Each structure stands twice: as C-alpha cells, then as structure tokens.
C-alpha positions as CSV (number, residue, x, y, z in Angstrom):
1,X,0.0,0.0,0.0
2,X,1.2,3.5,-0.8
3,X,0.0,6.4,1.2
4,X,-1.5,9.2,-0.9
5,X,0.0,12.7,-0.7
6,X,-2.3,15.6,0.2
7,X,-2.7,18.3,-2.4
8,X,-5.1,21.1,-3.1
9,X,-6.5,22.1,-6.4
10,X,-6.1,18.7,-8.1
11,X,-9.2,17.5,-10.0
12,X,-9.5,13.7,-10.0
13,X,-13.0,13.8,-11.4
14,X,-11.9,12.6,-14.9
15,X,-10.3,9.2,-15.6
16,X,-7.4,11.0,-17.4
17,X,-6.5,12.9,-14.2
18,X,-6.7,9.8,-12.1
19,X,-4.6,7.8,-14.5
20,X,-2.0,10.6,-14.5
21,X,-1.9,10.7,-10.7
22,X,-1.4,6.9,-10.1
23,X,2.3,6.8,-11.1
24,X,3.1,9.6,-8.8
25,X,1.3,7.9,-5.9
26,X,3.3,4.7,-6.5
27,X,6.6,6.3,-7.5
28,X,6.7,4.2,-10.7
29,X,4.5,3.3,-13.7
30,X,2.5,0.1,-12.9
31,X,2.5,-3.0,-15.0
32,X,0.6,-6.3,-14.7
33,X,-1.2,-5.0,-11.6
34,X,-4.4,-3.6,-10.1
35,X,-4.3,-0.2,-8.5
36,X,-7.1,0.9,-6.2
37,X,-7.5,4.5,-5.1
38,X,-9.2,4.3,-1.8
39,X,-11.6,7.1,-0.7
40,X,-12.7,8.3,2.7
41,X,-15.8,10.3,1.8
42,X,-14.7,12.8,-0.8
43,X,-11.0,12.6,0.1
44,X,-8.4,10.3,-1.3
45,X,-6.9,8.3,1.6
46,X,-4.5,5.8,0.1
47,X,-3.4,4.0,-3.1
48,X,-3.0,0.2,-3.2
49,X,-1.1,-1.7,-5.8
50,X,-1.2,-5.5,-6.0
51,X,0.2,-7.9,-8.7
52,X,-2.4,-9.6,-10.8
53,X,-2.8,-13.3,-10.1
54,X,-1.3,-15.7,-12.7
55,X,-4.1,-17.3,-14.9
56,X,-2.4,-20.7,-14.8
57,X,-2.9,-20.8,-11.0
58,X,-6.7,-21.1,-11.4
59,X,-9.8,-19.9,-9.7
60,X,-8.6,-20.7,-6.1
61,X,-5.8,-18.2,-6.4
62,X,-8.2,-15.6,-7.9
63,X,-10.5,-16.1,-4.9
64,X,-7.7,-15.6,-2.4
65,X,-6.5,-12.6,-4.4
66,X,-9.9,-10.9,-4.2
67,X,-10.1,-11.6,-0.4
68,X,-6.6,-10.1,0.1
69,X,-7.6,-6.9,-1.7
70,X,-10.8,-6.5,0.3
71,X,-8.8,-7.1,3.5
72,X,-6.1,-4.5,2.5
73,X,-8.7,-1.9,1.5
74,X,-10.2,-2.2,5.0
75,X,-6.9,-1.4,6.6
76,X,-7.7,2.2,5.7
77,X,-10.0,3.5,8.4
78,X,-13.6,3.9,7.2
79,X,-13.1,3.4,3.4
80,X,-16.2,4.4,1.5
81,X,-15.3,3.9,-2.2
82,X,-12.6,2.9,-4.6
83,X,-11.5,3.6,-8.2
84,X,-9.8,0.6,-9.8
85,X,-7.3,0.5,-12.7
86,X,-6.1,-2.7,-14.2
87,X,-2.8,-2.6,-16.0
88,X,-2.2,-5.8,-18.1
89,X,-0.1,-4.9,-21.2
90,X,-2.6,-6.7,-23.4
91,X,-5.2,-5.3,-25.9
92,X,-8.9,-6.1,-26.1
93,X,-9.9,-7.9,-29.2
94,X,-13.6,-7.6,-29.5
95,X,-14.7,-4.5,-27.6
96,X,-16.8,-4.4,-24.4
97,X,-16.9,-8.2,-23.8
98,X,-13.2,-8.9,-24.3
99,X,-11.5,-6.6,-21.8
100,X,-8.5,-8.4,-20.2
101,X,-9.0,-9.5,-16.7
102,X,-12.8,-8.8,-16.7
103,X,-13.4,-12.0,-14.8
104,X,-11.3,-10.6,-11.9
105,X,-13.2,-7.3,-11.9
106,X,-16.5,-9.4,-11.9
107,X,-15.2,-11.0,-8.7
108,X,-13.6,-8.0,-7.0
109,X,-16.3,-5.4,-7.5
110,X,-19.2,-7.4,-5.8
111,X,-16.8,-8.4,-3.0
112,X,-16.0,-4.8,-2.2
113,X,-19.6,-3.8,-2.4
114,X,-20.6,-6.6,0.0
115,X,-17.9,-5.3,2.4
116,X,-19.5,-1.8,2.4
117,X,-17.1,-0.1,-0.2
118,X,-18.6,1.4,-3.3
119,X,-16.7,0.8,-6.6
120,X,-17.0,4.1,-8.5
121,X,-15.5,2.8,-11.7
122,X,-13.0,0.2,-13.0
123,X,-10.8,0.8,-16.0
124,X,-8.7,-1.4,-18.2
125,X,-5.5,0.6,-19.0
126,X,-3.5,-0.2,-22.1
127,X,-0.5,1.4,-23.8
128,X,-2.7,3.6,-26.0
129,X,-6.3,3.2,-24.9
130,X,-8.4,2.9,-21.8
131,X,-11.9,1.4,-21.3
132,X,-14.4,1.2,-18.5
133,X,-15.2,-2.4,-17.3
134,X,-18.6,-1.0,-16.4
135,X,-19.4,0.2,-19.8
136,X,-21.3,-2.5,-21.7
137,X,-22.6,-0.8,-24.8
138,X,-21.7,1.8,-27.4
139,X,-24.3,4.1,-25.8
140,X,-21.9,4.5,-22.9
141,X,-18.5,4.5,-24.7
142,X,-17.1,3.3,-28.0
143,X,-16.3,-0.4,-28.3
144,X,-12.7,0.3,-28.9
145,X,-12.5,2.5,-25.8
146,X,-10.9,5.9,-25.5
147,X,-7.6,7.2,-26.6
148,X,-5.2,7.4,-23.7
149,X,-4.1,11.1,-23.6
150,X,-0.6,12.2,-23.1
151,X,-0.6,11.9,-19.4
152,X,2.5,14.1,-19.2
153,X,0.4,17.0,-20.3
154,X,-2.4,16.6,-17.8
155,X,-2.8,19.2,-15.1
156,X,-2.3,16.6,-12.4
157,X,1.0,15.4,-13.8
158,X,2.4,18.9,-14.3
159,X,1.5,20.0,-10.8
160,X,2.9,16.9,-9.2
161,X,6.2,17.4,-11.1
162,X,6.4,21.0,-10.0
163,X,5.8,19.7,-6.4
164,X,8.9,17.4,-6.8
165,X,7.4,14.1,-7.8
166,X,9.1,12.1,-10.5
167,X,7.9,8.5,-11.0
168,X,10.3,6.0,-12.4
169,X,9.7,3.9,-15.5
170,X,10.4,0.8,-13.5
171,X,10.5,-0.1,-9.8
172,X,14.1,0.8,-8.6
173,X,16.1,-2.3,-7.7
174,X,18.9,-0.4,-6.0
175,X,21.3,-0.4,-9.0
176,X,22.6,2.4,-11.1
177,X,24.3,4.5,-8.3
178,X,27.5,5.9,-9.6
179,X,30.8,5.0,-7.9
180,X,32.4,7.8,-6.0
181,X,35.7,9.2,-7.4
182,X,37.4,8.5,-4.1
183,X,36.0,5.0,-3.6
184,X,39.4,3.3,-3.6
185,X,40.6,5.5,-0.7
186,X,37.5,4.9,1.3
187,X,37.7,1.2,0.8
188,X,41.3,1.2,1.9
189,X,40.3,3.0,5.1
190,X,37.4,0.6,5.6
191,X,39.8,-2.3,5.6
192,X,42.1,-0.6,8.1
193,X,39.2,0.1,10.5
194,X,37.9,-3.4,10.3
195,X,41.3,-4.7,11.3
196,X,41.6,-2.1,14.0
197,X,38.2,-2.9,15.6
198,X,38.7,-6.7,15.1
199,X,35.1,-7.5,16.2
200,X,35.0,-4.9,19.0
201,X,33.0,-2.1,17.4
202,X,32.6,1.1,19.4
203,X,28.8,1.0,18.8
204,X,28.0,4.1,20.8
205,X,30.6,6.2,19.0
206,X,29.5,4.9,15.6
207,X,25.9,5.6,16.3
208,X,26.9,9.2,17.3
209,X,28.5,9.6,13.9
210,X,25.2,8.7,12.2
211,X,23.3,11.0,14.7
212,X,25.6,13.8,13.7
213,X,24.9,13.3,10.0
214,X,21.1,13.1,10.6
215,X,21.1,16.3,12.7
216,X,23.1,18.3,10.1
217,X,21.8,20.1,7.1
218,X,21.5,17.5,4.2
219,X,24.0,19.4,2.0
220,X,26.5,19.7,4.9
221,X,26.0,16.0,5.8
222,X,26.6,14.9,2.2
223,X,29.8,17.0,1.9
224,X,31.1,15.6,5.2
225,X,30.3,12.0,4.2
226,X,31.9,12.3,0.8
227,X,35.0,14.4,1.7
228,X,36.1,12.8,5.1
229,X,37.3,9.4,4.0
230,X,37.9,7.9,7.4
231,X,34.6,9.2,8.7
232,X,32.8,7.6,5.7
233,X,34.7,4.4,6.2
234,X,33.5,4.3,9.8
235,X,29.9,4.5,8.5
236,X,30.5,1.5,6.2
237,X,32.0,-0.5,9.0
238,X,29.0,0.2,11.2
239,X,26.7,-1.3,8.5
240,X,28.5,-4.7,9.0
241,X,27.1,-4.8,12.5
242,X,23.6,-6.1,12.7
243,X,22.6,-4.2,15.8
244,X,23.9,-0.9,14.4
245,X,22.2,-1.5,11.1
246,X,18.9,-2.2,12.8
247,X,19.0,0.8,15.1
248,X,19.6,3.4,12.3
249,X,15.9,3.7,11.3
250,X,15.0,4.0,14.9
251,X,17.7,6.7,15.3
252,X,16.2,8.6,12.4
253,X,12.5,8.0,13.2
254,X,12.6,8.4,17.0
255,X,15.7,10.5,17.8
256,X,19.2,10.1,19.3
257,X,18.1,10.0,22.9
258,X,15.7,7.1,22.5
259,X,18.2,5.3,20.2
260,X,21.0,5.6,22.8
261,X,18.7,4.2,25.5
262,X,17.6,1.4,23.2
263,X,21.2,0.5,22.3
264,X,22.1,0.3,26.0
265,X,19.2,-2.1,26.7
266,X,19.7,-4.4,23.8
267,X,23.4,-4.7,24.7
268,X,22.4,-6.2,28.0
269,X,22.5,-10.0,28.2
270,X,18.9,-9.9,29.6
271,X,16.2,-7.7,31.1
272,X,15.2,-5.6,28.1
273,X,13.3,-2.6,29.2
274,X,10.9,-0.1,27.8
275,X,13.4,1.5,25.4
276,X,14.2,-1.9,23.8
277,X,10.5,-2.6,23.6
278,X,9.8,0.7,21.8
279,X,12.7,0.0,19.5
280,X,11.3,-3.4,18.6
281,X,7.8,-2.1,18.1
282,X,9.1,0.6,15.8
283,X,11.0,-1.8,13.5
284,X,8.0,-4.1,13.3
285,X,5.6,-1.2,12.6
286,X,3.4,-1.9,15.6
287,X,4.4,1.3,17.5
288,X,1.8,4.0,18.2
289,X,4.3,6.7,17.5
290,X,4.5,9.1,14.6
291,X,7.9,8.6,12.8
292,X,10.0,11.7,12.1
293,X,9.6,11.6,8.4
294,X,12.1,14.4,7.7
295,X,14.9,12.5,9.4
296,X,13.9,9.2,7.7
297,X,13.9,10.9,4.3
298,X,17.4,12.2,5.2
299,X,18.5,8.7,6.2
300,X,17.1,7.3,2.9
301,X,19.2,9.8,0.8
302,X,22.4,9.1,2.9
303,X,22.0,5.4,2.4
304,X,21.3,5.7,-1.3
305,X,24.4,7.9,-1.7
306,X,26.6,5.4,0.2
307,X,25.7,2.7,-2.4
308,X,28.4,4.5,-4.5
309,X,31.1,3.1,-2.1
310,X,29.5,0.1,-0.4
311,X,30.4,-3.5,-1.1
312,X,29.2,-6.9,0.1
313,X,27.4,-6.9,3.4
314,X,27.5,-3.1,3.5
315,X,25.5,-2.9,0.2
316,X,23.0,-5.5,1.5
317,X,22.5,-3.5,4.7
318,X,21.9,-0.3,2.8
319,X,19.4,-1.9,0.4
320,X,17.6,-3.3,3.5
321,X,17.5,0.1,5.1
322,X,16.2,1.7,2.0
323,X,13.6,-1.1,1.7
324,X,12.5,-0.7,5.3
325,X,12.1,3.1,4.9
326,X,9.9,2.5,1.8
327,X,7.9,-0.1,3.7
328,X,7.5,2.4,6.5
329,X,6.2,4.9,4.0
330,X,3.7,2.4,2.7
331,X,5.6,1.8,-0.5
332,X,5.3,-2.0,-0.3
333,X,6.1,-2.8,-4.0
334,X,9.2,-0.6,-4.0
335,X,10.3,-2.1,-0.7
336,X,9.8,-5.7,-1.9
337,X,12.0,-5.0,-5.0
338,X,14.9,-3.8,-2.8
339,X,14.7,-6.8,-0.5
340,X,14.5,-9.1,-3.4
341,X,17.7,-7.4,-4.9
342,X,19.5,-8.3,-1.7
343,X,18.5,-11.9,-1.9
344,X,19.5,-12.1,-5.5
345,X,23.1,-11.3,-4.4
346,X,23.1,-12.9,-0.9
347,X,20.2,-15.5,-0.6
348,X,21.1,-16.0,3.1
349,X,20.8,-12.4,4.2
350,X,18.4,-12.8,7.1
351,X,16.8,-9.4,7.4
352,X,15.9,-9.4,3.7
353,X,14.4,-12.9,4.1
354,X,12.3,-11.8,7.0
355,X,11.1,-8.6,5.3
356,X,10.1,-10.5,2.1
357,X,8.0,-12.9,4.2
358,X,6.4,-10.0,6.0
359,X,5.6,-8.1,2.7
360,X,4.2,-11.2,1.0
361,X,1.6,-11.4,3.7
362,X,0.5,-7.8,2.9
363,X,1.5,-6.5,6.4
364,X,2.2,-2.8,6.6
365,X,3.1,-0.6,9.6
366,X,0.2,0.6,11.7
367,X,0.8,4.2,10.9
368,X,0.4,3.7,7.1
369,X,-3.4,3.6,7.4
370,X,-3.5,6.5,9.9
371,X,-3.7,9.9,8.0
372,X,-2.3,11.7,11.1
373,X,0.8,9.6,11.2
374,X,1.5,8.3,7.7
375,X,4.2,9.7,5.4
376,X,3.0,12.1,2.8
377,X,4.6,13.9,-0.1
378,X,5.1,17.6,0.7
379,X,2.2,19.0,-1.3
380,X,-0.3,21.5,-0.2
381,X,-3.9,20.8,0.7
382,X,-5.9,17.7,-0.2
383,X,-6.7,15.5,-3.1
384,X,-10.4,15.0,-3.8
385,X,-12.6,13.2,-6.3
C-alpha cells in the first residue's frame, strides 16, 4: 500500500487525471497489476497496488487474491469507495466483452460492495487506450475504448512534477548509483578500520557519527560523508554490525536520545526494558508513534548515496535500510523489490528474508493507514474526487 499525498486544487473527477496521478502515488509506472484508489468520503486516503494473479494458478488463487484486496482496503479507516485501474499490457480484441481480466473485476467489485465499499469505476488501461469495465454498450462509450491522452500534459502530472514528484519507468532495484571518485581510498580506510576494531566495534561512537549526520543540514551531511574518507569508512564499518544496522531507522525516526537508550538495553544480556520494547515495536511497525519523516527521508538519501562506495554486506545493509524506509512509508512494492535485490546477491541475508515474508503477507506498519501519522509527499492541501 502506498500512502497518498495531500494536495489542493487537483481535480480527479476525470479518468485521465486519475490515471495521470497513479504513477506519482506509487513512484513508478505500474505493469501487470491492479491499482485501487481508496476514498474516505470525498477525500483520497490511500493508493493500493497488487500484482495480478497468474491465470495458470486457477480460480482458487483468484478467490484468495480478491479476499486479500478486500482485506487490504479495510486497513484504511472507514473506506467508502474505490476507483480501480487494471494494467495488463494486453489489448482487447472484441470491444466491451473482451476486456482483459474482466473476470477478476467481476469477482472483485461485488466483494468490495458486500464489504461496504462502493466501486465508483474500474478501468482497463493499455498502452494507447483505456476502457471502463462497467461500460457494456456503445451508448456509454465506444467499443474500442478511449484514446489514452498524453498523461505528461495533464494538469495533475504537471502540478505533481512541480511539487517534486518524478515517477520511475520501473521499480528501482537499488542499482545504477555511480561509484564515487574517491571510492578506492574509502575502501582502503574501511579495511584498516575493520582490522583495528577486530570484532570490537565502538557502537555508541559509531551511532553518534550517524546521529551527527542526521542532525546536520542535508547538504552539509553529504559533503562531510563524501569528503572525510575515514569518517565515511566508519559508517560503512557500522553497517557490517547487525545491531547498528537495525538501530539506524529508529535513530532517524525516533531520535538520538531514544536510540541511545535502546542501544544500552539491547546490549544487555537480559532484562530488556521499555526502550528496547519501543525500538522493537518501531521496527515491526506496531508502534503507536508518529515517525520523524524528515529524518527518515534524510537517512534514505544518505543510504542511497553510500551505495556508491559500499560492497558486500554493506551494500546488502543499505538496500535493506532503503527497503525498510519504503515499507514504513507504505511503498510496499518498492520495498519488496529492494529486499529481493539483496536476496539475488546474498540468498542467506536474514533481514531481507524476514522482510520479504512480511511483505508477502501484505503486512504494513500501523501508521500507514492513519492519516495523522502516515508519510506524505510535501504537497499543499488535499486530493479529492
């Protein structure tokens, strides 16, 4: 599930505007998936993307798929209606009665209505045309459907771009980050520090280094990380430690004081206290807190930048941190792709294994469905339809 940014002045009353908005809500252009825009009254509360079931897996999987979607829609408090868009990459052959995946819509729409959620419309979306599944005759719309307009020219797309949104053509897999010009020197310092620490990492000191970066202006933090080679090497070394890796999202999302307390408690051989419990609940997404989204965004960009010098376990740790932050934001599809990238390189990396299992069950943090606590793009006002 992807939380929907608030924005004023956006008109989602036409299918063209809705279809232009969807890639911005997801962060990428969907393929072979259903996307549901979930409404609360007249407001757009959340956007949900789920892969389409494979036809060869039969009706049993389709039934489970429908039940899963209904369950996920109701994770949003008091949903009232949805718009559905089906992206298949195929083309209808005979007009109204041949729309791809119409049998899934015939199952999904009644199930949502029975659960108390109105289905305002459902669209097949192709490369060049779109068509309503609810339009059964030429009196409603032409058999061949409607031309898909240039979505890049819609008001919604233009305003989202101005606000800083830039959807990717594909879900980012963690690749493509350019190597730093001083990577060799940083790698050399990383090897020296690993030998110096020899399994006795100064966790408190290393966590303070991360806290210093997160507290600094982003431009200042980036300059320090890239220019101070020993400092950057210490950050990479910290990523090789499971406890330090896991505490970084908590450090960003809950602050340095809480993170220091949690680190002290989890270092004990027994008797974990309230700080460790809060730390655990935050990582699992069960906490009642509101994450500090500015600092988590800062951590995301720092981790992405460090991919230009990271190797081995450091790279796996960074991809998992990026995946966790996307999961925390409600970007489940993007998170799953990053965790999968880790497992493609290191099938035994435990954190990625656990997060993939969690995501495959459809579990998301408690704050994702809470408009007061969820991450939102920095846009003004509110989306409506």
